[in-house]
C-alpha positions as CSV (number, residue, x, y, z in Angstrom):
1,M,-0.1,-0.2,0.0
2,E,1.0,3.8,-0.8
3,F,1.0,5.7,2.6
4,T,1.8,8.9,1.0
5,L,-2.0,11.1,0.4
6,N,-3.1,11.5,-2.4
7,D,-4.1,15.3,-3.7
8,E,-7.7,14.4,-2.7
9,Q,-7.1,13.1,0.3
10,R,-4.7,16.0,1.0
11,D,-6.9,18.5,0.6
12,L,-9.6,16.9,2.6
13,Q,-6.7,16.9,5.5
14,Q,-6.2,20.6,4.8
15,T,-9.8,21.8,5.0
16,L,-10.6,20.2,8.1
17,R,-7.6,21.4,9.4
18,G,-8.5,24.8,8.6
19,F,-12.5,24.5,9.9
20,V,-11.1,23.2,13.5
21,E,-8.7,26.3,13.6
22,R,-11.5,28.5,12.7
23,H,-14.6,26.4,14.3
24,A,-13.5,24.4,17.0
25,S,-10.6,26.2,19.2
26,G,-9.8,25.4,22.2
27,K,-12.4,27.6,23.6
28,V,-14.9,25.9,22.1
29,V,-13.4,22.7,23.4
30,R,-13.3,23.7,26.9
31,D,-17.1,25.2,27.1
32,A,-18.2,22.0,25.7
33,A,-16.3,20.4,28.9
34,E,-16.9,22.2,31.5
35,R,-21.0,22.8,30.5
36,G,-20.8,19.1,31.2
37,E,-22.5,18.3,27.8
38,G,-19.3,17.3,25.8
39,F,-21.1,18.1,23.1
40,S,-21.1,21.1,20.5
41,A,-23.8,21.6,18.2
42,P,-22.7,24.1,16.5
43,V,-19.4,22.5,15.1
44,W,-21.6,19.4,14.3
45,V,-24.3,21.5,12.3
46,R,-21.6,22.8,10.2
47,L,-20.2,19.4,10.2
48,T,-23.0,17.8,8.9
49,G,-24.3,20.0,7.2
50,E,-21.8,22.6,5.4
51,M,-19.2,19.5,5.3
52,E,-21.4,16.6,4.7
53,L,-18.4,14.6,6.8
54,T,-21.2,11.6,8.4
55,G,-21.9,10.5,4.1
56,L,-18.1,10.2,3.9
57,A,-18.1,6.3,3.6
58,I,-21.6,5.7,3.2
59,D,-23.0,4.4,-0.4
60,P,-24.1,7.1,-2.8
61,A,-27.1,5.4,-3.2
62,H,-28.2,6.4,0.5
63,G,-26.7,10.2,-0.3
64,G,-22.7,9.5,1.0
65,A,-19.8,10.6,-1.1
66,G,-18.7,6.5,-1.4
67,A,-15.2,6.8,-0.3
68,S,-13.1,4.7,1.4
69,F,-12.4,3.9,5.6
70,V,-8.4,5.8,4.9
71,E,-10.7,9.2,3.8
72,V,-12.5,8.6,7.3
73,G,-9.5,8.2,9.0
74,I,-8.3,11.3,8.0
75,A,-11.2,13.2,9.0
76,L,-10.9,11.3,12.4
77,E,-7.6,12.2,12.8
78,E,-7.8,15.8,12.4
79,L,-10.9,15.8,14.6
80,G,-8.9,13.7,17.6
81,R,-6.1,16.7,17.3
82,S,-8.3,18.9,19.0
83,L,-10.4,16.8,20.6
84,V,-13.3,18.6,18.8
85,P,-16.7,17.6,21.0
86,V,-19.0,15.6,18.6
87,P,-19.8,12.4,18.4
88,F,-18.1,12.0,14.5
89,L,-16.3,8.8,15.7
90,V,-19.5,6.5,17.1
91,T,-21.6,7.8,14.3
92,V,-18.9,6.4,11.7
93,T,-18.4,3.3,13.2
94,A,-22.1,2.9,13.5
95,A,-22.7,3.9,9.3
96,H,-20.0,1.0,8.8
97,A,-21.6,-1.3,11.2
98,L,-24.7,-1.3,8.8
99,G,-23.2,-1.3,5.7
100,G,-21.4,-5.0,6.7
101,P,-21.9,-7.4,4.0
102,D,-24.3,-9.7,6.9
103,V,-26.6,-6.6,7.5
104,D,-30.0,-6.4,6.4
105,A,-29.3,-4.3,3.1
106,E,-33.2,-3.4,3.2
107,R,-33.4,-2.6,6.8
108,A,-30.2,-0.9,7.4
109,A,-30.8,1.7,4.5
110,P,-33.0,4.3,6.3
111,L,-30.6,4.1,9.1
112,L,-27.7,5.2,7.0
113,E,-29.7,8.2,5.3
114,R,-30.6,9.4,8.8
115,I,-26.7,9.3,9.3
116,T,-26.5,11.1,6.3
117,G,-29.0,13.4,7.3
118,G,-26.9,14.5,10.2
119,C,-28.6,12.2,12.8
120,V,-26.1,11.3,15.4
121,A,-25.9,8.0,16.1
122,T,-23.7,5.7,18.7
123,V,-22.9,2.0,19.0
124,S,-23.2,-0.7,22.1
125,L,-20.8,-3.9,21.0
126,G,-19.6,-5.1,24.7
127,E,-21.6,-7.2,26.8
128,N,-24.9,-6.4,28.4
129,S,-28.7,-7.9,29.9
130,V,-30.2,-6.7,27.2
131,R,-32.6,-9.9,25.3
132,S,-34.9,-9.7,22.8
133,T,-38.7,-11.1,22.8
134,G,-41.4,-11.4,20.1
135,A,-41.1,-12.1,16.6
136,R,-39.1,-10.9,13.4
137,A,-41.0,-7.9,12.4
138,G,-42.1,-6.9,15.9
139,V,-39.3,-7.6,18.1
140,T,-38.6,-5.6,21.3
141,L,-35.7,-5.4,24.4
142,N,-35.0,-5.5,27.8
143,G,-32.4,-4.8,29.5
144,Q,-29.5,-2.3,29.9
145,L,-26.4,-0.8,27.4
146,D,-23.7,0.8,29.7
147,H,-21.3,3.2,29.0
148,V,-22.8,3.9,25.6
149,L,-20.0,6.2,24.0
150,D,-21.9,10.2,22.9
151,G,-25.4,8.4,23.9
152,P,-26.5,11.4,25.6
153,H,-26.6,12.9,22.4
154,A,-27.4,10.3,19.7
155,A,-30.8,9.2,18.1
156,F,-30.0,5.6,18.0
157,V,-27.7,3.2,18.9
158,I,-26.4,0.0,17.0
159,A,-26.0,-2.5,19.7
160,A,-24.7,-6.3,19.9
161,V,-27.2,-8.2,21.8
162,E,-27.0,-11.7,22.6
163,D,-29.8,-13.7,21.2
164,D,-31.1,-17.5,21.9
165,D,-29.8,-18.5,18.9
166,G,-26.7,-16.2,19.0
167,P,-25.4,-12.9,18.7
168,A,-27.0,-10.3,16.2
169,L,-27.2,-6.3,15.9
170,Y,-29.7,-4.5,16.6
171,G,-30.9,-0.7,15.4
172,I,-32.6,1.1,18.2
173,D,-34.2,4.3,18.2
174,L,-33.9,6.1,21.5
175,A,-36.6,8.4,21.3
176,A,-38.7,5.4,21.1
177,D,-41.5,4.2,23.9
178,G,-39.6,2.3,26.5
179,V,-36.2,3.9,26.1
180,V,-34.8,6.0,28.5
181,V,-31.2,7.1,28.6
182,E,-29.1,8.4,31.6
183,A,-26.2,10.7,31.1
184,Q,-23.2,9.6,32.8
185,A,-20.6,11.6,34.4
186,T,-17.0,10.8,33.1
187,M,-13.3,11.3,33.5
188,D,-13.2,12.4,29.7
189,Q,-15.6,15.4,29.7
190,T,-14.9,16.2,26.1
191,R,-16.3,12.5,25.5
192,R,-19.9,11.7,27.6
193,Q,-21.4,8.3,28.0
194,A,-24.8,7.5,28.7
195,T,-27.0,4.4,30.5
196,I,-29.9,3.2,28.5
197,R,-32.5,1.1,29.9
198,L,-34.8,-0.7,27.3
199,S,-38.4,-2.1,28.5
200,D,-40.1,-3.5,25.8
201,A,-38.4,-1.1,23.8
202,P,-39.1,-1.8,19.7
203,A,-35.9,-2.2,17.4
204,T,-34.6,-3.5,14.6
205,L,-33.3,-6.5,13.8
206,L,-30.2,-5.8,11.2
207,T,-28.5,-9.4,11.3
208,P,-29.6,-13.0,11.2
209,A,-28.3,-14.2,15.2
210,G,-26.0,-17.1,15.2
211,D,-22.9,-17.2,12.9
212,A,-23.8,-13.9,10.7
213,G,-24.5,-12.3,13.8
214,A,-21.4,-12.7,15.3
215,A,-19.5,-11.9,12.3
216,A,-21.2,-8.5,12.2
217,V,-20.7,-7.8,15.5
218,E,-17.0,-8.6,15.5
219,R,-16.8,-6.2,12.5
220,A,-18.0,-3.6,14.1
221,R,-16.1,-3.9,17.1
222,E,-13.0,-3.9,14.9
223,I,-14.2,-0.7,13.3
224,L,-14.6,0.5,16.2
225,S,-10.7,0.0,17.5
226,V,-10.1,1.0,14.1
227,A,-11.3,4.3,14.4
228,L,-9.8,5.0,18.1
229,A,-6.1,4.0,16.5
230,C,-7.3,7.1,14.2
231,E,-8.1,9.4,16.3
232,A,-5.6,9.3,18.9
233,V,-2.6,10.0,16.3
234,G,-4.7,12.9,16.2
235,A,-4.5,13.8,20.0
236,A,-1.3,12.6,20.4
237,A,0.3,14.7,17.6
238,R,-1.1,17.5,19.1
239,C,-0.1,17.3,22.2
240,L,3.2,16.6,21.2
241,E,3.6,19.5,19.0
242,I,2.0,21.7,22.0
243,T,4.7,20.0,24.0
244,V,7.1,21.1,22.0
245,K,6.2,24.4,21.4
246,Y,6.1,25.2,24.7
247,L,10.1,23.9,25.3
248,G,11.1,26.1,22.8
249,E,9.5,29.3,24.5
250,R,10.3,28.4,28.6
251,V,13.6,29.8,29.4
252,Q,15.6,28.9,32.3
253,F,19.0,29.8,33.3
254,G,19.0,32.2,30.2
255,R,17.9,29.4,28.0
256,P,15.3,27.9,26.3
257,I,14.8,24.7,27.9
258,G,14.4,22.6,25.0
259,S,17.6,22.8,24.2
260,F,19.0,21.0,27.2
261,Q,20.0,17.7,26.1
262,A,17.8,15.2,28.4
263,L,14.5,17.3,26.9
264,K,15.8,17.0,23.5
265,H,16.3,13.0,24.3
266,R,12.9,12.3,26.0
267,C,10.7,14.6,23.2
268,A,12.9,12.2,20.5
269,D,11.8,9.3,22.3
270,L,7.8,10.6,22.2
271,F,8.1,11.2,18.4
272,V,9.6,7.7,17.2
273,A,6.2,6.2,19.1
274,L,3.8,9.3,17.9
275,E,5.0,8.2,14.3
276,S,5.3,4.4,14.6
277,A,1.1,4.5,15.9
278,R,1.3,7.0,12.4
279,S,1.8,4.2,10.3
280,T,-0.1,1.3,12.3
281,A,-3.0,3.8,12.2
282,A,-2.7,4.2,8.1
283,Y,-2.3,0.7,7.5
284,A,-5.2,-0.3,9.7
285,S,-7.4,2.2,7.8
286,W,-6.4,0.9,4.4
287,V,-6.8,-2.8,5.6
288,V,-10.8,-1.9,6.3
289,D,-11.7,-1.8,2.7
290,G,-8.0,-3.2,1.2
291,A,-7.7,-6.6,3.0
292,P,-10.4,-7.3,5.3
293,Q,-9.3,-10.7,6.4
294,E,-6.2,-8.9,8.0
295,L,-8.7,-6.7,10.2
296,P,-9.2,-9.4,12.7
297,T,-5.3,-8.8,14.1
298,V,-4.5,-5.6,12.7
299,A,-7.4,-3.3,14.2
300,P,-6.7,-4.4,18.2
301,L,-3.1,-4.0,17.4
302,S,-3.8,0.0,16.0
303,Q,-5.7,0.2,19.1
304,L,-2.8,-0.7,21.0
305,V,0.1,1.0,19.6
306,C,-2.0,4.3,19.3
307,G,-3.4,4.6,22.4
308,E,-0.2,3.7,24.3
309,A,1.9,6.4,21.8
310,L,-1.5,8.6,23.0
311,L,-1.2,8.1,26.9
312,Q,3.0,8.1,26.7
313,I,2.7,11.3,24.8
314,A,0.4,13.1,27.4
315,S,1.3,12.0,30.5
316,E,4.8,13.3,29.2
317,S,3.1,16.3,28.1
318,I,2.6,17.1,32.1
319,Q,5.7,16.3,33.2
320,L,7.7,18.6,30.6
321,H,5.0,21.8,31.0
322,G,6.5,21.9,34.4
323,G,3.8,23.2,37.1
324,I,1.8,24.6,34.4
325,G,1.1,21.3,32.8
326,F,-0.6,19.8,36.3
327,T,-3.3,22.7,36.1
328,W,-6.8,22.7,35.3
329,E,-6.2,26.1,33.5
330,H,-3.6,24.6,30.8
331,D,-5.2,22.0,28.4
332,A,-2.8,19.0,28.9
333,H,-5.4,17.2,30.9
334,Y,-7.5,17.1,28.2
335,F,-5.2,14.8,26.3
336,F,-4.5,12.7,29.2
337,K,-8.1,11.8,30.1
338,R,-8.8,11.3,26.2
339,A,-5.7,8.5,26.4
340,K,-7.2,7.0,29.7
341,S,-10.6,6.9,28.4
342,T,-9.3,5.6,25.0
343,E,-7.2,2.1,26.6
344,L,-10.3,1.3,28.9
345,L,-12.7,1.3,26.0
346,S,-12.1,-2.2,25.0
347,G,-11.0,-3.9,28.1
348,G,-7.3,-2.4,28.8
349,N,-4.4,-2.3,27.1
350,R,-3.2,-5.6,28.8
351,Y,-6.3,-7.6,27.1
352,L,-5.9,-6.0,23.6
353,R,-2.2,-7.4,24.3
354,R,-3.6,-10.7,24.6
355,L,-5.7,-10.3,21.8
356,V,-3.7,-9.7,19.2
357,G,-1.3,-12.6,20.5
358,Q,-3.6,-15.0,19.9
359,R,-5.0,-14.1,16.6
360,A,-1.8,-13.9,15.3
361,G,-1.3,-17.0,16.3
362,I,1.6,-16.4,18.8
363,I,-0.3,-17.6,21.8
């Protein structure tokens, strides 16, 4: 594969970076976090209306642009650079889950069209207490979905449910009767979560239960891992840029502290970690469409490598900023909190490392 961006991809990257600088500055992120919402509605409206970003990789038959996941990865990285408080990550993950080969295309079509129209979608792909009742045409769900990313802002959720015949994906309208969405307090104020309680809530069965459903659920989890990896690279890159800039400006003993050899070595190590993560995320983005048979191994590997790089860089950033880095007024804590929340979303780095080893045939 070719890691170099082509002209169209470079234009997308530059357009998004300019958009973020103009409309999603640090003040916007801080305001959204401090209000307790973790969501900027004006930014989301611009991204989905003017730029039509949520339809980037959706088939043109449903109003999308038909791009590949490489372009989605570019968008995730650029939004991740500033921790833009919009639910783009979960919405594009839901869109890819709906476009999977094992999903009922007729039932998924209305949901895909809602996404291209700017609707917020989210996913719940972990273990839960939800169970289904009723016939295929009139199924209802009972139980609870925990830790649903951007759940307070979503219109519908794509959920993995363990039926009697095996796993399956369901679409749940969060405005329907029998659905209660409760916002949760989170460590990462730039990305909220919710608990969703279901009591005879109507739902749409999107995949057959069993092997096909299990494959669709696993693919959705893999897409989420790659999306998190791409976002982590953007956040890590921006975090390192801010740190290097500070080291060049902070003067101690009559010279910029960035000229001290010990700090140069630490920054060099962080740059190596960042570039390793960037290459891993780029390959994983290409694998989604270019070599999907590799996705079961590459997806958790990308989340592991990129998530660890972000955690390392965010931690070092706080240290290298000295006294100011530990304060609430500085933005360093937002990157650290995003790094920790990313690490925990799939069970932690130990779990990911074990999963990669099993799927690669090492353990």
